[in-house]
The first five atom37 places (N, CA, C, CB, O) and aatype in JSON, in Angstrom:
{
  "aatype": [12, 16, 9, 0, 9, 1, 19, 6, 11, 3, 6, 3, 5, 9, 10, 0, 19, 18, 0, 16, 9, 1, 6, 7, 5, 19, 0, 1, 16, 19, 6, 9, 19, 6, 7, 0, 4, 18, 0, 3, 6, 3, 0, 2, 7, 2, 10, 10, 7, 19, 6, 12, 10, 0, 14, 7, 11, 10, 2, 9, 18, 19, 14, 0, 19, 0, 6, 8, 18, 14, 3, 6, 6, 19, 6, 11, 0, 10, 2, 10, 0, 10, 6, 2, 19, 1, 10],
  "atom_mask": [
    [1, 1, 1, 1, 1],
    [1, 1, 1, 1, 1],
    [1, 1, 1, 1, 1],
    [1, 1, 1, 1, 1],
    [1, 1, 1, 1, 1],
    [1, 1, 1, 1, 1],
    [1, 1, 1, 1, 1],
    [1, 1, 1, 1, 1],
    [1, 1, 1, 1, 1],
    [1, 1, 1, 1, 1],
    [1, 1, 1, 1, 1],
    [1, 1, 1, 1, 1],
    [1, 1, 1, 1, 1],
    [1, 1, 1, 1, 1],
    [1, 1, 1, 1, 1],
    [1, 1, 1, 1, 1],
    [1, 1, 1, 1, 1],
    [1, 1, 1, 1, 1],
    [1, 1, 1, 1, 1],
    [1, 1, 1, 1, 1],
    [1, 1, 1, 1, 1],
    [1, 1, 1, 1, 1],
    [1, 1, 1, 1, 1],
    [1, 1, 1, 0, 1],
    [1, 1, 1, 1, 1],
    [1, 1, 1, 1, 1],
    [1, 1, 1, 1, 1],
    [1, 1, 1, 1, 1],
    [1, 1, 1, 1, 1],
    [1, 1, 1, 1, 1],
    [1, 1, 1, 1, 1],
    [1, 1, 1, 1, 1],
    [1, 1, 1, 1, 1],
    [1, 1, 1, 1, 1],
    [1, 1, 1, 0, 1],
    [1, 1, 1, 1, 1],
    [1, 1, 1, 1, 1],
    [1, 1, 1, 1, 1],
    [1, 1, 1, 1, 1],
    [1, 1, 1, 1, 1],
    [1, 1, 1, 1, 1],
    [1, 1, 1, 1, 1],
    [1, 1, 1, 1, 1],
    [1, 1, 1, 1, 1],
    [1, 1, 1, 0, 1],
    [1, 1, 1, 1, 1],
    [1, 1, 1, 1, 1],
    [1, 1, 1, 1, 1],
    [1, 1, 1, 0, 1],
    [1, 1, 1, 1, 1],
    [1, 1, 1, 1, 1],
    [1, 1, 1, 1, 1],
    [1, 1, 1, 1, 1],
    [1, 1, 1, 1, 1],
    [1, 1, 1, 1, 1],
    [1, 1, 1, 0, 1],
    [1, 1, 1, 1, 1],
    [1, 1, 1, 1, 1],
    [1, 1, 1, 1, 1],
    [1, 1, 1, 1, 1],
    [1, 1, 1, 1, 1],
    [1, 1, 1, 1, 1],
    [1, 1, 1, 1, 1],
    [1, 1, 1, 1, 1],
    [1, 1, 1, 1, 1],
    [1, 1, 1, 1, 1],
    [1, 1, 1, 1, 1],
    [1, 1, 1, 1, 1],
    [1, 1, 1, 1, 1],
    [1, 1, 1, 1, 1],
    [1, 1, 1, 1, 1],
    [1, 1, 1, 1, 1],
    [1, 1, 1, 1, 1],
    [1, 1, 1, 1, 1],
    [1, 1, 1, 1, 1],
    [1, 1, 1, 1, 1],
    [1, 1, 1, 1, 1],
    [1, 1, 1, 1, 1],
    [1, 1, 1, 1, 1],
    [1, 1, 1, 1, 1],
    [1, 1, 1, 1, 1],
    [1, 1, 1, 1, 1],
    [1, 1, 1, 1, 1],
    [1, 1, 1, 1, 1],
    [1, 1, 1, 1, 1],
    [1, 1, 1, 1, 1],
    [1, 1, 1, 1, 1]
  ],
  "atom_positions": [
    [[259.51, 285.53, 48.74], [259.89, 286.12, 50.0], [259.4, 287.56, 50.03], [261.41, 286.04, 50.22], [259.65, 288.32, 49.09]],
    [[258.73, 287.94, 51.08], [258.24, 289.3, 51.26], [258.99, 289.94, 52.41], [256.71, 289.32, 51.51], [259.05, 289.39, 53.51]],
    [[259.57, 291.09, 52.15], [260.3, 291.8, 53.18], [259.51, 293.05, 53.54], [261.74, 292.16, 52.72], [259.08, 293.8, 52.66]],
    [[259.33, 293.28, 54.84], [258.67, 294.49, 55.31], [259.74, 295.5, 55.7], [257.71, 294.18, 56.52], [260.7, 295.16, 56.38]],
    [[259.56, 296.73, 55.27], [260.52, 297.8, 55.57], [259.84, 298.81, 56.49], [261.03, 298.48, 54.25], [258.74, 299.28, 56.22]],
    [[260.54, 299.14, 57.58], [260.06, 300.18, 58.5], [261.11, 301.29, 58.5], [259.82, 299.61, 59.97], [262.3, 301.02, 58.64]],
    [[260.66, 302.52, 58.33], [261.55, 303.66, 58.26], [261.28, 304.57, 59.46], [261.38, 304.44, 56.92], [260.13, 304.93, 59.71]],
    [[262.33, 304.93, 60.19], [262.21, 305.86, 61.31], [262.72, 307.21, 60.84], [262.99, 305.35, 62.57], [263.85, 307.33, 60.36]],
    [[261.87, 308.24, 61.0], [262.23, 309.58, 60.53], [262.17, 310.58, 61.68], [261.29, 310.02, 59.39], [261.45, 310.39, 62.66]],
    [[262.94, 311.65, 61.52], [262.88, 312.81, 62.38], [262.74, 313.99, 61.44], [264.16, 312.94, 63.33], [263.69, 314.35, 60.73]],
    [[261.55, 314.6, 61.42], [261.26, 315.64, 60.44], [261.35, 315.01, 59.04], [262.26, 316.86, 60.57], [260.61, 314.07, 58.75]],
    [[262.23, 315.51, 58.2], [262.38, 314.98, 56.85], [263.61, 314.1, 56.7], [262.45, 316.11, 55.85], [263.93, 313.68, 55.59]],
    [[264.3, 313.81, 57.79], [265.52, 313.02, 57.74], [265.26, 311.59, 58.17], [266.61, 313.66, 58.62], [264.63, 311.35, 59.2]],
    [[265.74, 310.64, 57.38], [265.63, 309.23, 57.75], [266.75, 308.9, 58.72], [265.69, 308.31, 56.48], [267.93, 309.13, 58.44]],
    [[266.37, 308.36, 59.88], [267.34, 308.01, 60.91], [267.76, 306.55, 60.83], [266.77, 308.3, 62.28], [268.92, 306.21, 61.05]],
    [[266.8, 305.69, 60.49], [267.09, 304.25, 60.46], [266.09, 303.55, 59.55], [267.04, 303.64, 61.88], [264.97, 304.03, 59.33]],
    [[266.52, 302.41, 59.03], [265.66, 301.55, 58.23], [265.78, 300.15, 58.81], [266.05, 301.59, 56.69], [266.89, 299.67, 59.06]],
    [[264.62, 299.5, 59.04], [264.63, 298.12, 59.51], [263.9, 297.26, 58.48], [263.96, 297.99, 60.93], [262.76, 297.55, 58.12]],
    [[264.58, 296.22, 58.03], [263.99, 295.29, 57.06], [263.71, 293.96, 57.77], [264.93, 295.08, 55.83], [264.64, 293.29, 58.22]],
    [[262.43, 293.6, 57.87], [262.06, 292.31, 58.44], [262.1, 291.28, 57.32], [260.64, 292.36, 59.11], [261.41, 291.4, 56.32]],
    [[262.94, 290.26, 57.51], [263.11, 289.21, 56.51], [262.1, 288.09, 56.74], [264.55, 288.66, 56.55], [261.46, 287.61, 55.81]],
    [[261.99, 287.68, 58.0], [261.02, 286.64, 58.38], [260.68, 286.82, 59.84], [261.59, 285.21, 58.12], [261.43, 287.44, 60.6]],
    [[259.54, 286.29, 60.23], [259.09, 286.35, 61.62], [259.86, 285.34, 62.45], [257.56, 286.09, 61.72], [260.29, 284.3, 61.94]],
    [[260.03, 285.63, 63.72], [260.69, 284.71, 64.64], [261.14, 285.43, 65.89], [0.0, 0.0, 0.0], [261.03, 286.65, 66.0]],
    [[261.64, 284.66, 66.83], [262.12, 285.18, 68.1], [263.6, 285.53, 67.96], [261.9, 284.15, 69.24], [264.41, 284.66, 67.62]],
    [[263.96, 286.78, 68.21], [265.35, 287.2, 68.12], [266.15, 286.59, 69.28], [265.46, 288.75, 68.12], [265.82, 286.8, 70.44]],
    [[267.19, 285.85, 68.94], [268.07, 285.24, 69.95], [269.35, 286.05, 70.12], [268.41, 283.79, 69.56], [269.93, 286.08, 71.2]],
    [[269.78, 286.72, 69.04], [271.0, 287.52, 69.13], [271.01, 288.55, 67.99], [272.27, 286.62, 69.07], [270.34, 288.39, 66.97]],
    [[271.79, 289.59, 68.22], [272.01, 290.62, 67.21], [273.48, 290.62, 66.85], [271.55, 292.03, 67.72], [274.35, 290.64, 67.73]],
    [[273.76, 290.6, 65.55], [275.12, 290.53, 65.04], [275.45, 291.86, 64.35], [275.29, 289.34, 64.05], [274.68, 292.34, 63.53]],
    [[276.59, 292.44, 64.7], [277.02, 293.67, 64.04], [277.61, 293.32, 62.68], [278.06, 294.44, 64.92], [278.56, 292.54, 62.59]],
    [[277.04, 293.89, 61.63], [277.49, 293.63, 60.26], [278.47, 294.71, 59.8], [276.28, 293.56, 59.3], [279.54, 294.4, 59.27]],
    [[278.11, 295.97, 60.0], [278.98, 297.11, 59.71], [279.08, 297.89, 61.01], [278.42, 298.01, 58.51], [278.06, 298.32, 61.56]],
    [[280.28, 298.07, 61.5], [280.51, 298.65, 62.81], [279.71, 299.93, 63.06], [281.98, 298.93, 62.99], [279.84, 300.92, 62.34]],
    [[278.88, 299.86, 64.09], [278.11, 301.01, 64.52], [276.99, 301.45, 63.61], [0.0, 0.0, 0.0], [276.37, 302.49, 63.85]],
    [[276.7, 300.69, 62.54], [275.74, 301.19, 61.58], [274.75, 300.17, 61.03], [276.46, 301.79, 60.47], [273.65, 300.54, 60.61]],
    [[275.11, 298.89, 61.01], [274.24, 297.88, 60.41], [274.27, 296.61, 61.26], [274.68, 297.56, 58.94], [275.34, 296.07, 61.55]],
    [[273.09, 296.16, 61.66], [272.97, 295.02, 62.56], [271.96, 294.01, 62.01], [272.55, 295.47, 63.98], [270.98, 294.39, 61.36]],
    [[272.22, 292.74, 62.27], [271.31, 291.68, 61.83], [270.78, 290.94, 63.05], [272.02, 290.69, 60.87], [271.54, 290.59, 63.96]],
    [[269.47, 290.71, 63.08], [268.85, 289.92, 64.13], [268.73, 288.49, 63.63], [267.46, 290.49, 64.53], [268.31, 288.24, 62.5]],
    [[269.12, 287.54, 64.5], [269.06, 286.11, 64.17], [268.2, 285.38, 65.19], [270.47, 285.49, 64.12], [268.04, 285.82, 66.32]],
    [[267.65, 284.24, 64.76], [266.97, 283.36, 65.7], [268.01, 282.42, 66.31], [265.82, 282.54, 65.0], [269.2, 282.53, 66.01]],
    [[267.58, 281.5, 67.16], [268.49, 280.6, 67.86], [269.26, 279.67, 66.9], [267.72, 279.76, 68.85], [270.31, 279.15, 67.26]],
    [[268.74, 279.47, 65.69], [269.4, 278.61, 64.7], [270.3, 279.39, 63.75], [268.36, 277.86, 63.9], [270.88, 278.81, 62.83]],
    [[270.43, 280.7, 63.96], [271.27, 281.53, 63.1], [270.59, 282.01, 61.84], [0.0, 0.0, 0.0], [271.25, 282.54, 60.94]],
    [[269.27, 281.83, 61.75], [268.52, 282.32, 60.58], [268.34, 283.83, 60.68], [267.15, 281.6, 60.47], [268.03, 284.35, 61.75]],
    [[268.53, 284.52, 59.58], [268.35, 285.96, 59.53], [266.89, 286.32, 59.66], [268.93, 286.53, 58.23], [266.05, 285.85, 58.9]],
    [[266.58, 287.18, 60.65], [265.2, 287.64, 60.85], [265.0, 289.07, 60.36], [264.83, 287.56, 62.33], [263.95, 289.4, 59.82]],
    [[266.01, 289.91, 60.55], [265.87, 291.3, 60.15], [267.19, 292.01, 60.15], [0.0, 0.0, 0.0], [268.18, 291.54, 60.71]],
    [[267.2, 293.18, 59.5], [268.41, 293.99, 59.38], [268.07, 295.43, 59.73], [269.01, 293.89, 57.94], [267.12, 296.0, 59.2]],
    [[268.86, 296.01, 60.63], [268.7, 297.42, 61.0], [269.87, 298.2, 60.43], [268.6, 297.6, 62.55], [271.02, 297.82, 60.61]],
    [[269.56, 299.31, 59.74], [270.57, 300.16, 59.13], [270.42, 301.56, 59.69], [270.45, 300.17, 57.57], [269.4, 302.22, 59.48]],
    [[271.45, 302.03, 60.42], [271.35, 303.3, 61.14], [271.85, 304.5, 60.36], [272.11, 303.2, 62.4], [271.58, 305.63, 60.77]],
    [[272.54, 304.31, 59.29], [272.96, 305.41, 58.43], [272.46, 305.1, 57.03], [274.54, 305.61, 58.46], [273.23, 304.67, 56.17]],
    [[271.17, 305.3, 56.8], [270.56, 304.8, 55.56], [271.12, 305.38, 54.28], [269.12, 305.06, 55.6], [270.83, 304.86, 53.2]],
    [[271.9, 306.44, 54.34], [272.53, 306.97, 53.14], [273.56, 306.01, 52.57], [0.0, 0.0, 0.0], [274.03, 306.2, 51.44]],
    [[273.91, 304.98, 53.33], [274.92, 304.02, 52.89], [274.3, 302.65, 52.59], [276.0, 303.87, 53.95], [274.96, 301.63, 52.74]],
    [[273.05, 302.63, 52.19], [272.37, 301.36, 51.92], [273.11, 300.52, 50.9], [270.95, 301.61, 51.43], [273.1, 299.29, 50.98]],
    [[273.77, 301.16, 49.95], [274.51, 300.41, 48.93], [275.69, 299.64, 49.52], [275.01, 301.36, 47.85], [276.19, 298.71, 48.88]],
    [[276.14, 300.0, 50.72], [277.2, 299.28, 51.41], [276.62, 298.13, 52.23], [278.0, 300.23, 52.3], [277.22, 297.06, 52.33]],
    [[275.46, 298.37, 52.82], [274.89, 297.41, 53.77], [274.4, 296.13, 53.11], [273.76, 298.05, 54.51], [274.63, 295.04, 53.64]],
    [[273.73, 296.23, 51.99], [273.16, 295.03, 51.36], [274.26, 294.03, 51.0], [272.37, 295.41, 50.1], [274.11, 292.85, 51.31]],
    [[275.36, 294.45, 50.37], [276.43, 293.48, 50.09], [277.05, 292.91, 51.38], [277.52, 294.13, 49.25], [277.42, 291.74, 51.42]],
    [[277.16, 293.73, 52.42], [277.72, 293.25, 53.69], [276.81, 292.2, 54.31], [277.93, 294.42, 54.67], [277.29, 291.2, 54.84]],
    [[275.5, 292.43, 54.26], [274.54, 291.44, 54.78], [274.62, 290.17, 53.95], [273.09, 292.01, 54.77], [274.62, 289.07, 54.49]],
    [[274.7, 290.32, 52.63], [274.77, 289.16, 51.73], [276.04, 288.34, 51.98], [274.73, 289.62, 50.26], [276.03, 287.12, 51.81]],
    [[277.11, 289.0, 52.38], [278.34, 288.28, 52.67], [278.18, 287.41, 53.93], [279.51, 289.27, 52.85], [278.7, 286.29, 53.99]],
    [[277.48, 287.93, 54.92], [277.25, 287.18, 56.17], [276.17, 286.11, 56.01], [276.85, 288.14, 57.28], [276.23, 285.05, 56.64]],
    [[275.17, 286.4, 55.17], [274.03, 285.49, 54.97], [273.89, 285.25, 53.47], [272.7, 286.08, 55.58], [273.05, 285.88, 52.83]],
    [[274.69, 284.35, 52.91], [274.71, 284.14, 51.46], [273.44, 283.46, 50.93], [275.92, 283.32, 51.08], [273.43, 282.27, 50.64]],
    [[272.4, 284.24, 50.82], [271.12, 283.77, 50.3], [270.71, 284.75, 49.2], [270.02, 283.68, 51.44], [270.34, 285.89, 49.48]],
    [[270.79, 284.3, 47.97], [270.5, 285.16, 46.83], [269.12, 285.78, 46.9], [270.64, 284.38, 45.55], [268.94, 286.93, 46.51]],
    [[268.15, 285.03, 47.39], [266.79, 285.56, 47.5], [266.71, 286.7, 48.5], [265.82, 284.46, 47.91], [266.01, 287.69, 48.26]],
    [[267.42, 286.58, 49.62], [267.44, 287.66, 50.61], [268.06, 288.91, 50.01], [268.22, 287.23, 51.88], [267.52, 290.01, 50.17]],
    [[269.18, 288.76, 49.32], [269.85, 289.9, 48.72], [268.95, 290.59, 47.68], [271.17, 289.47, 48.07], [268.84, 291.81, 47.67]],
    [[268.32, 289.8, 46.82], [267.42, 290.36, 45.8], [266.25, 291.09, 46.45], [266.9, 289.26, 44.87], [265.91, 292.21, 46.06]],
    [[265.64, 290.46, 47.44], [264.48, 291.05, 48.11], [264.87, 292.33, 48.85], [263.85, 290.05, 49.08], [264.13, 293.31, 48.82]],
    [[266.02, 292.33, 49.51], [266.48, 293.54, 50.2], [266.7, 294.67, 49.22], [267.78, 293.26, 50.98], [266.28, 295.8, 49.45]],
    [[267.37, 294.38, 48.11], [267.61, 295.41, 47.11], [266.3, 295.98, 46.56], [268.44, 294.85, 45.96], [266.17, 297.2, 46.44]],
    [[265.36, 295.13, 46.25], [264.07, 295.6, 45.73], [263.32, 296.43, 46.75], [263.21, 294.43, 45.29], [262.78, 297.49, 46.42]],
    [[263.29, 295.96, 47.99], [262.56, 296.68, 49.03], [263.21, 298.04, 49.32], [262.51, 295.84, 50.32], [262.51, 299.04, 49.5]],
    [[264.52, 298.08, 49.36], [265.22, 299.31, 49.69], [265.18, 300.34, 48.57], [266.64, 299.01, 50.04], [265.38, 301.53, 48.81]],
    [[264.93, 299.9, 47.34], [264.77, 300.84, 46.24], [263.59, 301.77, 46.5], [264.57, 300.09, 44.91], [263.55, 302.9, 46.0]],
    [[262.63, 301.31, 47.29], [261.44, 302.1, 47.56], [261.6, 303.06, 48.74], [260.29, 301.2, 47.82], [260.7, 303.85, 49.03]],
    [[262.74, 303.0, 49.42], [263.0, 303.92, 50.54], [263.46, 305.23, 49.96], [264.06, 303.34, 51.53], [264.46, 305.28, 49.24]],
    [[262.76, 306.29, 50.27], [263.09, 307.62, 49.77], [264.11, 308.26, 50.7], [261.82, 308.51, 49.65], [263.8, 308.58, 51.85]],
    [[265.33, 308.45, 50.21], [266.38, 309.05, 51.04], [266.49, 310.53, 50.77], [267.73, 308.37, 50.78], [267.32, 311.21, 51.37]]
  ]
}
């Protein structure tokens, strides 16, 4: 599984991180952590991507996403990809 990470910055501050898990048409967005972490799903409920708006709390978001989408490969891939995000 390959996850693409997109980082939105303002000057030297990271504002948001978006992790694309797989390609597909977004049917709905699910709030994972109130006001800070959202998951995009397709019509079948498959996880397509995760948006994290307070990236300083990435260590909170990955377990929360894993709780909603219990896929060990997704959790491992998210952790590896996010290790490369410079906060």
